[in-house]
C-alpha positions as CSV (number, residue, x, y, z in Angstrom):
1,M,-13.9,10.5,23.0
2,P,-14.1,7.7,20.3
3,H,-16.5,8.3,17.4
4,T,-19.9,6.3,17.6
5,T,-20.0,3.7,14.5
6,K,-22.5,0.8,13.8
7,L,-19.2,-1.4,12.9
8,Y,-19.2,-2.5,16.9
9,E,-22.9,-3.4,17.7
10,D,-23.2,-6.7,19.1
11,I,-23.5,-9.6,17.0
12,P,-25.5,-12.7,18.2
13,S,-23.5,-15.7,20.0
14,T,-25.6,-18.0,17.3
15,C,-22.7,-16.4,14.6
16,W,-19.7,-17.8,14.0
17,P,-17.0,-15.2,13.9
18,I,-16.5,-15.3,10.0
19,V,-17.3,-12.1,8.5
20,Y,-18.9,-11.5,5.1
21,S,-20.9,-9.6,2.6
22,T,-22.1,-10.2,-0.7
23,D,-21.4,-6.4,-1.4
24,Y,-17.4,-8.0,-1.4
25,N,-17.4,-9.0,-4.6
26,I,-16.7,-6.6,-7.4
27,T,-18.5,-7.4,-11.0
28,F,-18.6,-4.5,-13.6
29,I,-19.2,-5.5,-17.2
30,G,-16.1,-7.8,-17.6
31,L,-13.6,-4.8,-16.0
32,E,-12.9,-7.1,-13.2
33,K,-10.9,-9.2,-15.7
34,L,-8.5,-6.6,-16.8
35,H,-6.9,-7.3,-13.3
36,P,-5.3,-10.8,-12.6
37,F,-7.2,-10.8,-8.9
38,D,-10.0,-13.1,-9.0
39,S,-12.5,-10.2,-8.0
40,G,-15.2,-12.5,-6.7
41,K,-13.1,-15.3,-4.9
42,W,-14.6,-13.7,-1.7
43,G,-18.1,-15.5,-2.4
44,K,-16.6,-18.5,-4.0
45,V,-14.7,-19.0,-0.7
46,I,-18.2,-18.8,1.5
47,N,-19.7,-20.9,-1.3
48,F,-17.5,-24.0,-0.5
49,L,-17.8,-23.3,3.3
50,R,-21.5,-23.7,2.6
51,D,-21.2,-26.5,0.9
52,E,-19.5,-28.2,3.7
53,K,-21.9,-27.6,5.8
54,L,-19.6,-25.1,8.1
55,I,-21.8,-22.3,8.0
56,T,-25.1,-21.0,6.9
57,D,-26.4,-17.8,5.9
58,D,-27.9,-17.3,9.2
59,T,-24.5,-17.9,11.1
60,I,-21.7,-15.9,9.3
61,V,-21.6,-12.1,10.5
62,A,-22.6,-9.6,7.7
63,A,-20.2,-6.9,7.2
64,K,-21.8,-3.5,7.0
65,E,-19.9,-1.1,5.0
66,A,-17.4,1.4,6.7
67,T,-19.0,5.3,6.8
68,E,-16.6,8.2,5.5
69,E,-16.7,9.0,9.3
70,D,-15.3,5.5,10.3
71,L,-12.5,6.0,7.5
72,L,-11.4,9.2,8.6
73,V,-10.5,7.6,12.0
74,V,-7.3,6.9,9.9
75,H,-7.9,8.5,6.3
76,T,-7.2,12.3,5.7
77,R,-10.0,14.0,4.4
78,R,-7.8,14.9,1.1
79,Y,-7.2,11.3,0.6
80,L,-10.7,10.3,0.4
81,N,-11.8,13.4,-1.6
82,K,-9.1,12.5,-4.4
83,L,-11.3,8.7,-4.4
84,K,-13.7,10.8,-5.8
85,W,-11.5,11.0,-9.1
86,S,-11.9,8.3,-11.3
87,Y,-8.2,8.0,-12.5
88,V,-7.2,7.6,-8.7
89,V,-9.2,4.9,-8.5
90,A,-8.1,3.4,-11.9
91,T,-4.2,3.8,-10.7
92,I,-4.6,2.4,-7.2
93,T,-6.8,-1.0,-8.5
94,E,-4.4,-1.1,-11.4
95,I,-7.7,-1.2,-13.8
96,P,-6.9,1.5,-16.6
97,P,-10.4,1.6,-18.0
98,L,-12.0,2.6,-14.6
99,F,-10.6,6.1,-15.8
100,L,-13.2,6.6,-18.7
101,L,-15.8,5.9,-16.1
102,P,-17.9,8.5,-14.0
103,N,-17.1,8.5,-10.4
104,F,-20.6,7.4,-9.1
105,L,-20.3,4.2,-11.2
106,V,-16.8,3.6,-9.7
107,Q,-18.1,4.4,-6.2
108,R,-20.9,1.9,-6.4
109,R,-19.0,-0.9,-8.1
110,V,-15.1,-0.7,-7.0
111,L,-15.1,1.3,-4.2
112,K,-18.1,0.2,-2.1
113,P,-17.0,-3.5,-1.9
114,L,-13.7,-2.2,-0.8
115,R,-15.5,-0.1,1.9
116,T,-17.6,-3.0,2.7
117,Q,-14.4,-5.5,3.0
118,T,-12.9,-2.7,5.1
119,G,-16.0,-2.5,7.5
120,G,-15.7,-6.1,8.0
121,T,-12.0,-6.1,9.3
122,I,-13.2,-3.6,11.8
123,M,-16.0,-5.7,12.8
124,A,-13.6,-8.7,12.7
125,G,-11.7,-7.4,15.2
126,K,-14.1,-6.5,17.8
127,L,-15.1,-10.1,17.5
128,A,-11.8,-11.3,17.6
129,I,-11.7,-9.8,21.3
130,D,-15.0,-11.1,22.2
131,R,-14.8,-14.9,20.7
132,G,-10.9,-15.2,20.5
133,W,-10.6,-15.4,17.1
134,A,-12.3,-13.8,13.8
135,I,-11.6,-13.9,10.2
136,N,-13.3,-11.7,7.8
137,V,-13.4,-13.5,4.4
138,G,-11.7,-10.2,3.0
139,G,-9.8,-7.5,3.4
140,G,-6.1,-7.4,4.2
141,F,-5.2,-4.2,2.2
142,H,-1.9,-3.9,3.4
143,H,-0.7,-1.4,0.5
144,C,-2.8,1.9,1.8
145,S,-1.9,4.0,4.6
146,S,-3.4,7.0,6.0
147,D,-3.1,9.2,2.7
148,K,-2.0,7.1,-0.1
149,G,-3.3,3.8,-1.6
150,G,-1.7,1.5,-4.3
151,G,-1.8,-2.3,-5.3
152,F,-5.6,-2.7,-5.2
153,C,-5.9,-1.2,-1.9
154,A,-7.8,1.9,-1.4
155,Y,-8.6,1.7,2.4
156,A,-6.0,1.1,5.2
157,D,-8.3,-1.9,6.8
158,I,-5.4,-3.3,9.0
159,T,-4.8,0.1,10.4
160,L,-8.3,1.1,11.1
161,A,-9.2,-2.2,12.7
162,I,-5.9,-1.8,15.3
163,K,-6.8,2.2,15.6
164,F,-10.5,1.2,16.5
165,L,-9.4,-1.5,19.1
166,F,-7.4,1.3,20.8
167,D,-10.2,3.6,20.7
168,H,-13.1,1.3,21.9
169,V,-11.8,-1.6,23.9
170,E,-9.8,-1.1,27.1
171,S,-8.4,-4.0,27.0
172,V,-6.2,-3.4,24.0
173,S,-3.1,-1.5,24.2
174,K,-1.0,-3.3,22.2
175,A,-0.9,-5.2,18.7
176,T,1.2,-7.3,16.6
177,I,0.7,-7.6,12.9
178,I,2.0,-10.8,11.2
179,D,2.0,-10.4,7.3
180,L,2.2,-13.0,5.4
181,D,1.4,-12.1,1.9
182,A,3.8,-12.3,-1.0
183,H,4.3,-8.5,-1.0
184,Q,5.7,-6.1,1.8
185,G,2.9,-4.6,4.0
186,N,3.7,-1.2,3.1
187,G,0.5,0.7,4.3
188,H,0.4,-0.6,7.7
189,G,4.1,0.0,8.1
190,R,3.6,3.6,7.0
191,D,0.7,4.2,9.4
192,F,2.7,2.6,12.8
193,M,6.0,3.7,11.6
194,D,6.5,5.4,15.6
195,D,4.1,3.5,17.1
196,K,5.4,1.9,20.1
197,R,2.5,-0.1,20.4
198,V,2.7,-2.0,17.1
199,Y,4.8,-4.8,16.5
200,I,4.8,-6.0,12.6
201,M,6.4,-9.1,11.7
202,D,6.8,-9.3,7.7
203,V,7.4,-12.2,5.5
204,Y,7.7,-11.3,1.7
205,N,9.2,-12.0,-1.3
206,R,12.2,-9.2,-1.7
207,H,12.3,-8.8,-5.5
208,I,8.8,-7.6,-6.0
209,Y,6.3,-4.5,-5.0
210,P,6.5,-2.2,-3.4
211,G,9.8,-2.3,-2.1
212,D,9.4,0.6,-0.1
213,T,12.3,1.2,2.1
214,I,10.9,4.1,4.3
215,A,8.2,1.8,5.6
216,K,10.9,-1.3,5.8
217,R,12.0,0.9,8.7
218,A,8.5,-0.2,10.5
219,I,9.3,-3.8,10.4
220,K,10.6,-5.4,14.1
221,R,11.0,-8.7,12.1
222,R,11.8,-8.6,8.9
223,I,12.3,-11.9,7.0
224,E,13.4,-11.2,2.9
225,L,12.4,-14.2,0.7
226,D,14.1,-15.1,-2.5
227,W,12.1,-16.4,-5.6
228,G,10.6,-19.5,-5.7
229,T,10.9,-20.3,-2.1
230,E,9.3,-23.6,-1.3
231,D,7.4,-25.5,1.6
232,K,10.1,-26.6,3.7
233,E,12.1,-23.2,4.2
234,Y,8.9,-21.3,4.3
235,L,7.3,-22.8,6.8
236,E,10.2,-23.4,9.6
237,K,10.8,-19.7,8.9
238,V,7.0,-19.0,9.6
239,E,6.7,-21.0,12.8
240,T,10.3,-19.7,14.0
241,H,9.4,-16.0,13.4
242,V,5.9,-16.1,15.0
243,K,7.1,-17.7,18.4
244,G,10.2,-15.4,18.0
245,A,7.7,-11.9,17.9
246,L,5.6,-13.4,20.3
247,N,8.2,-13.9,22.4
248,E,9.2,-10.1,22.3
249,I,6.4,-8.9,22.9
250,T,2.7,-10.1,24.0
251,P,0.0,-8.5,22.1
252,D,-3.5,-8.3,23.2
253,V,-4.4,-8.9,19.7
254,I,-2.9,-10.5,16.4
255,V,-3.7,-9.2,13.3
256,Y,-2.9,-11.9,10.6
257,N,-2.8,-11.4,7.0
258,A,-3.1,-14.2,5.3
259,G,-2.5,-13.4,1.7
260,T,-2.6,-16.7,-0.6
261,D,-0.4,-15.0,-3.3
262,I,2.3,-17.0,-2.0
263,L,1.1,-20.0,-3.9
264,D,3.5,-21.9,-6.7
265,G,2.5,-20.0,-10.0
266,D,0.9,-16.4,-8.9
267,P,1.7,-14.2,-11.8
268,L,2.8,-11.7,-8.6
269,G,3.9,-13.2,-5.8
270,G,6.9,-15.4,-7.1
271,L,7.0,-17.9,-4.5
272,S,6.5,-21.8,-4.7
273,I,4.3,-22.5,-1.9
274,S,1.9,-25.4,-2.3
275,P,-1.8,-25.9,-1.3
276,Q,-1.2,-27.6,1.4
277,G,2.0,-25.6,2.2
278,I,-0.8,-22.6,2.8
279,I,-3.2,-24.7,4.9
280,K,-0.1,-25.6,7.2
281,R,1.1,-21.9,7.4
282,D,-2.4,-20.9,8.7
283,E,-2.4,-23.9,11.0
284,I,0.8,-22.8,12.4
285,V,-0.1,-19.4,13.2
286,F,-3.7,-20.1,14.8
287,R,-1.8,-22.8,16.8
288,I,0.6,-20.8,18.3
289,A,-1.8,-17.9,18.7
290,R,-4.5,-20.2,20.8
291,S,-1.9,-21.8,22.4
292,R,-0.9,-18.4,24.2
293,S,-4.7,-17.3,24.4
294,I,-3.8,-14.4,22.1
295,P,-7.3,-13.1,20.1
296,I,-6.5,-13.4,16.3
297,L,-8.1,-11.6,13.4
298,M,-7.5,-13.0,9.8
299,V,-7.9,-11.2,6.5
300,T,-7.5,-12.9,3.5
301,S,-5.7,-10.3,1.5
302,G,-3.6,-11.0,-1.8
303,G,-4.3,-14.4,-3.9
304,Y,-4.5,-14.3,-7.7
305,Q,-5.5,-17.5,-9.0
306,K,-8.6,-18.9,-9.7
307,R,-7.9,-21.8,-7.4
308,T,-7.1,-19.7,-4.3
309,A,-10.9,-19.4,-3.3
310,R,-10.9,-23.5,-3.0
311,I,-7.7,-23.2,-0.7
312,I,-8.5,-20.6,1.9
313,A,-12.2,-22.2,2.4
314,D,-10.0,-25.9,2.9
315,S,-7.5,-23.9,5.3
316,I,-10.8,-22.6,7.2
317,L,-11.9,-25.9,7.4
318,N,-8.7,-27.3,8.4
319,L,-8.8,-25.0,11.3
320,H,-12.0,-26.2,12.6
321,N,-11.0,-29.6,12.4
322,Q,-8.0,-28.9,14.3
323,G,-9.9,-27.3,17.0
324,F,-8.6,-24.1,16.8
325,I,-11.8,-22.2,15.4
326,D,-15.4,-23.1,16.9
327,K,-18.5,-21.2,17.2
328,T,-17.9,-21.5,21.0
329,L,-14.5,-20.5,21.7
330,S,-14.2,-17.5,24.3
331,G,-11.0,-15.6,24.1
332,S,-9.7,-17.9,26.9
333,H,-10.1,-21.5,25.4
334,D,-7.2,-23.0,24.5
335,S,-7.8,-26.7,24.4
336,G,-6.8,-29.2,21.5
337,I,-3.4,-27.5,21.2
């Protein structure tokens, strides 16, 4: 019997299926500046969308924090207890000075934002089924598995969103993860290693973190890229393999991990994709999903440069301009493709 959760409460039809909370943003006496991650990027994305009149505060879905009971759907109690040690969180987030802070501050200023983003991904999963698409402006913590965090990922939000759908939504029995972050998504790989219901496609730089050979066994469609891969080769591979993945199995939902660390100049991604290339990539994925009437949930994942927020916002605006996202869309809508 699935547990009772506040994350699946009904959302007013007046809202876009765009999920966000001001609690997403990590600000804490400048410590966030010690990691290359722009820890306020989520709020900046929303501000750009607000400035462009796509959304208002009343039309976005307010994310709720995932409770311990929600997290235990995937995570072990042992792992969640480990997060009560500041040095563990410092290691996962790659911000060493967190080691020196009392854990109640780490919980409030670092883990609560990540739990709220995780709640947002779970909420967006249900919205995607109800509306045909959903975007969590945060989330995409694809290096975290049920019992191990890493790479700035403390909670396994992708695994949680899929498990919630399997447990709570009768119409969902198969899921496809399309992971286009520059890094291999080893967390959900480990979680779904032997789960035939989940198909994983992963396109990543073969030379960088995490190099998790065990998790690679879970990837059904693996596209390994070399340093400096550029738009033309990248976009051709994305289009070919997204179509190929969905031809192999028709899922009930797509979870799209839309990392922007593929951007040229990213200090951690090592690829050379232009801002226009990122916008085109997202358009390709949504076009194919919408044309096949497969609900799609997008999370924003990695992206480590100050210009990232503008690119994510421009991509969402482009999806709207192309007719792939709209407030009134239902799951069966497929016009404009």
